N, C-alpha and C positions, 0 to 999 in steps of 0.2 A: 512558529515553525515555518521554515521556507523549504519547499520541496527542492531537491537537487536534480538537475537534469544533466545527463551526460551529453557530450557533443561528438558526433561522428566526424571522421576526417573531412567530409564534404561540408561541414558546418551545420548540418541538420541535427535536431534533437535526437538522442539515441536512448534506447531502453536500457534499464539497469535492473538487475535482480538484487533485492534486498531481503535478507532473512530476518524476521522479527519474532521474538517470543510473544506469547499471548499478552503479557503485560504491556509491552511496547506497541503491539498492534492495537490494543484497546486504547492506549493513550494517543495514538497517532490516527485513529479512525477518521476523525473530522478532517484532518489535513489531507489524508489519502483520498477521501471522497471529494474534497474541494478541488483537488488537482486531477480528478477523474482517473486515478491510478487503478490498474487491474490488480486484483489480489486473488491469490490461489491458496488452497489448503495444502497440506503436506502430500496429498495424493495427486495434486495437479488440477483439481477441480476448482472452477471459479467460485469465489465468494461474492455474491451480488449485493448483499446487504450486511455490512459489517456490524450494524447494531444488533442483528439477530444471532451473531456468533456467541455473544457473551450474555450470561444471565443477569448481570448487573453492571452498572457503570460506577466509576469512582470520580 
């Protein structure tokens, strides 16, 4: 999986919002952590450790 980075008009990387269901968040956790992505829950609170969000991994 390769993270996608948007580009602002000035050529600098831009932030993008991506909505993921629990299944896809779980499957993408390693890639999100590898690219130092910021992840928030549905209330807007940061999720610091994705591994603690789920009771089990697949």
